N, C-alpha and C positions, 0 to 999 in steps of 0.2 A: 502494500497499501503506498501510496506519495503521502508523507509529511507535509504539511502548509508550512512554512517559515514564518516567522513573526519579528518583525525588527527590534532592535533593540528601545527605539523611540515613542513607539506603537503600546510595546509590551508596560513601558511608563506612563505610557498618559492615559493605557485600560486603567493602571490601578488607581491614578488618581481619581479615574470617575468611579471606581470600585467602590472607595474606601471614601468618597466623598459623602459629607452627613446629607446634605439635601439630596443626594444622589440615594442615597441608601435609602431615608424615608419616602421619597418618593417610589422608591421600588417595592418598600414594603407596606405602601396604601396608597395606590395607583386612584383611589377616588378624590385626595385633598389637593388641594390649590398644585404643590407640588412634582403629586403624582400627574394630574396631568398635562401641567407644560412639560413632567419630563417625556413622554410620553406621546409628547402632539407630533403632528408630521415638520412642523416646520424645525422643533429639535431636534426630530428623529435625522431629519435629511440635511444638517447644517454643523452640528456637534460635532467637531475631529474626535473627541472625548470620550463620546459617546460612543462613536460610530467604531473605535479603538476595542472600547469594551465590548461590544458585542462580535465584533469578528476574534479578542482573547478569550472569553469566557463564555463563550459558544456552546451548547451542548449538543453532540453531536446525536 
C-alpha cells in the first residue's frame, strides 16, 4: 500500500488546530456558535489549519 507523505509544516499546522481551545470546543459542541462557525463552508474551505488538521487526523 502507498502511504501518503505529510510534511512538517502541515503536521505543525494540524497540531495547532487540533489543540486550539476554540476548535476543541467547536468539535465537541457543533450546535454552539463556535461549532457553527468552525463547520461553516467559508471556514472549512479557506482555513489552512483546518485543512491540515483534516488531512493529518483523517480516519480511513
